[in-house]
C-alpha positions as CSV (number, residue, x, y, z in Angstrom):
1,M,5.2,-42.0,4.6
2,K,9.0,-42.2,4.5
3,Y,10.8,-43.2,1.4
4,S,12.7,-45.9,3.3
5,E,9.3,-47.6,3.8
6,L,8.9,-47.9,0.0
7,L,12.0,-50.0,-0.5
8,I,11.4,-53.3,-2.4
9,W,11.3,-56.4,-0.3
10,Q,14.9,-57.4,-1.1
11,Y,16.2,-54.3,0.7
12,K,13.8,-53.8,3.5
13,D,15.9,-55.7,6.0
14,K,19.2,-54.1,4.7
15,P,20.4,-51.4,7.2
16,K,22.8,-49.8,4.7
17,A,20.2,-49.6,2.0
18,K,17.7,-48.1,4.4
19,A,20.3,-45.5,5.7
20,T,21.2,-44.6,2.2
21,I,17.7,-43.9,1.0
22,E,17.0,-41.9,4.2
23,L,20.1,-39.8,3.6
24,V,19.2,-39.1,0.0
25,S,15.6,-38.4,1.0
26,E,16.7,-35.9,3.6
27,Q,18.9,-34.1,1.1
28,Y,16.0,-33.9,-1.4
29,Q,13.7,-32.4,1.3
30,K,16.3,-29.8,2.3
31,T,16.7,-28.8,-1.4
32,A,13.0,-28.6,-1.9
33,Q,12.6,-26.4,1.2
34,G,15.5,-24.2,0.0
35,L,13.8,-23.7,-3.4
36,I,10.5,-22.8,-1.6
37,S,12.2,-20.3,0.7
38,L,14.1,-18.8,-2.3
39,V,10.7,-17.9,-3.9
40,E,9.7,-16.1,-0.7
41,A,13.1,-14.4,-0.3
42,L,12.8,-12.9,-3.8
43,N,9.3,-11.6,-3.3
44,I,9.6,-7.9,-4.0
45,D,7.0,-7.0,-1.4
46,R,8.6,-9.1,1.4
47,A,12.3,-9.2,0.6
48,E,14.6,-7.1,2.7
49,G,18.2,-6.1,2.8
50,K,20.5,-8.3,0.8
51,N,17.7,-10.3,-0.7
52,L,16.2,-7.0,-2.1
53,D,19.6,-6.1,-3.4
54,L,19.7,-9.4,-5.2
55,I,16.4,-8.6,-6.9
56,G,17.6,-5.1,-7.8
57,K,20.8,-6.5,-9.3
58,H,18.9,-9.0,-11.4
59,V,16.6,-6.3,-12.9
60,G,19.3,-3.7,-13.2
61,Q,18.4,-1.2,-10.5
62,S,20.9,-0.1,-7.9
63,R,20.0,0.9,-4.4
64,I,22.4,3.9,-4.6
65,L,21.2,7.0,-6.5
66,N,24.3,8.9,-7.6
67,H,24.1,12.7,-7.2
68,A,20.4,12.4,-6.4
69,M,20.2,14.8,-3.4
70,S,21.1,18.4,-3.2
71,K,23.7,19.1,-0.5
72,E,22.4,21.3,2.3
73,L,24.7,24.3,1.8
74,F,24.7,27.5,3.7
75,G,22.6,30.3,2.2
76,F,20.7,33.4,3.3
77,W,16.9,33.6,4.0
78,A,14.7,32.4,1.2
79,S,17.6,30.9,-0.8
80,L,16.4,27.7,-2.5
81,N,17.5,24.4,-0.8
82,S,19.8,26.3,1.6
83,K,20.3,26.2,5.4
84,G,21.3,28.9,7.8
85,F,23.8,29.1,10.6
86,S,24.1,26.1,13.0
87,Q,22.6,26.2,16.4
88,K,24.6,24.6,19.1
89,R,26.9,23.3,16.3
90,Q,24.0,21.3,14.8
91,S,21.9,21.4,11.6
92,G,23.8,24.3,9.9
93,G,24.5,24.5,6.2
94,R,27.9,23.6,4.8
95,W,29.9,26.3,3.1
96,Y,30.4,25.9,-0.7
97,R,33.9,25.6,-2.1
98,K,34.6,26.3,-5.8
99,G,34.5,23.1,-7.7
100,S,32.6,21.2,-5.1
101,I,29.9,18.8,-6.2
102,L,26.4,20.2,-5.5
103,A,24.7,16.9,-5.0
104,E,25.4,13.8,-3.1
105,S,24.5,10.1,-3.5
106,A,21.6,8.5,-1.5
107,I,21.3,5.0,-0.3
108,L,17.6,4.0,-0.5
109,D,15.8,2.2,2.3
110,D,13.9,-0.9,1.4
111,E,10.5,0.8,0.9
112,D,11.8,3.3,-1.6
113,Y,14.0,0.7,-3.2
114,R,11.0,-1.6,-3.9
115,F,9.3,1.3,-5.7
116,L,12.3,1.8,-8.1
117,I,12.6,-2.0,-8.6
118,R,9.0,-2.1,-9.7
119,C,9.6,0.8,-12.1
120,R,12.7,-0.9,-13.5
121,I,10.8,-4.1,-14.1
122,A,8.1,-2.1,-15.9
123,K,10.6,-0.4,-18.1
124,N,12.3,-3.7,-18.9
125,Y,9.1,-5.4,-20.1
126,M,7.1,-2.6,-21.6
127,T,5.9,-2.8,-25.2
128,G,4.9,0.9,-25.5
129,T,1.2,0.7,-26.1
130,I,-1.2,2.7,-24.0
131,E,-2.8,-0.5,-22.7
132,N,0.6,-1.9,-21.7
133,I,1.7,1.3,-20.0
134,T,-1.6,1.5,-18.1
135,E,-1.2,-2.1,-16.9
136,L,2.4,-1.4,-15.8
137,L,1.4,1.7,-13.9
138,S,-1.1,-0.4,-12.0
139,F,1.8,-2.8,-11.2
140,I,4.0,0.0,-10.0
141,F,1.5,1.7,-7.8
142,N,-0.6,-1.3,-6.7
143,S,-3.7,0.5,-7.8
144,E,-5.7,1.5,-10.9
145,S,-3.7,4.0,-12.8
146,I,-4.0,5.1,-16.4
147,A,-2.0,6.8,-19.2
148,Y,-3.6,9.0,-21.9
149,D,-2.2,9.7,-25.3
150,Q,-2.1,13.4,-26.0
151,Y,-1.4,12.8,-29.7
152,D,1.5,15.3,-29.6
153,M,4.3,12.8,-28.7
154,S,3.4,13.1,-25.0
155,L,1.4,11.1,-22.4
156,S,-0.6,12.2,-19.4
157,V,-0.5,9.9,-16.4
158,V,-3.2,9.6,-13.8
159,I,-2.1,7.8,-10.6
160,K,-4.8,6.5,-8.2
161,S,-3.0,6.2,-4.9
162,D,-2.9,7.6,-1.4
163,D,0.7,6.7,-1.0
164,I,2.7,9.2,-3.1
165,S,5.6,10.0,-0.7
166,T,8.1,12.8,-1.1
167,F,10.6,10.4,-2.6
168,K,8.1,8.9,-5.0
169,R,7.1,12.4,-6.1
170,Y,10.8,13.2,-6.7
171,A,11.4,9.9,-8.5
172,I,8.4,10.4,-10.8
173,T,9.1,13.9,-11.8
174,Q,13.0,13.9,-11.8
175,L,14.3,10.5,-12.5
176,D,12.3,9.5,-15.6
177,I,11.4,6.2,-14.1
178,L,7.9,5.6,-15.4
179,P,7.5,3.5,-18.6
180,R,7.2,5.5,-21.8
181,P,8.0,4.9,-25.5
182,A,11.3,6.3,-26.8
183,G,10.9,10.0,-27.8
184,V,7.6,10.4,-26.0
185,N,7.4,12.7,-23.0
186,I,5.1,12.4,-20.0
187,Y,3.5,15.8,-20.0
188,F,2.0,15.8,-16.5
189,Y,1.1,13.5,-13.7
190,T,-2.0,13.7,-11.6
191,A,-2.5,11.8,-8.3
192,I,-6.0,10.9,-7.4
193,S,-6.9,9.6,-4.0
194,N,-8.8,6.4,-3.5
195,K,-11.4,8.6,-1.8
196,P,-11.7,11.5,-4.2
197,F,-13.5,14.7,-3.2
198,G,-16.7,15.4,-5.2
199,L,-20.0,17.0,-5.1
200,L,-23.3,15.3,-4.3
201,G,-24.3,12.9,-7.0
202,G,-20.7,12.4,-8.3
203,V,-19.9,8.7,-9.0
204,G,-17.5,7.5,-6.3
205,A,-17.3,11.0,-4.8
206,H,-16.7,11.7,-1.1
207,A,-17.7,14.8,0.8
208,F,-15.7,17.3,2.9
209,N,-13.6,15.9,5.7
210,E,-13.6,12.5,3.9
211,G,-12.6,13.0,0.3
212,Q,-9.2,14.3,-0.9
213,F,-8.5,16.7,-3.8
214,A,-6.5,15.5,-6.9
215,R,-3.1,17.1,-7.3
216,I,-0.6,17.6,-10.1
217,L,2.8,16.3,-9.0
């Protein structure tokens, strides 16, 4: 039913009154639709591009990681993080000059940026208890993960996920992005598949060619 049909009888036959209420009603509907679409636009799992940047700005996480990636410099065989001579003027390492910065900034794609946003939200709202950190880990990785207190000012973190990409592994081990109380270190991280390998009779275990081994990141 239209709002114009709800006018009291004194105004039902008044064209101006009817036009006014229809105009106001239309603006209210546009505003309501805008608010509904805003909720969807700021959904971490669905937002893209500028909308995701807006979420990151709100929680305090930039899409740009300063000096996060080692430059691909020229080096000889077996030199760590080095590249050799170019082939057909492509893919060769750059020569190092004295005083040059050894790392360069990286602009994250949406998928990796979502991960850091979740980590930032977790850090912003953590209370520091084991229960709270375990809950936040599950929020970050969208899976059952858990933290253990080692009673030596350190935590051990077990992540249950099949989606630990190269970037996530780097962020977890190098960027200190997982929630932890001040002064407490995360001693090691273990990634366990949703289909862990195990021997016959093991609860939730999967056999060869189906189960996956746990690994320390």
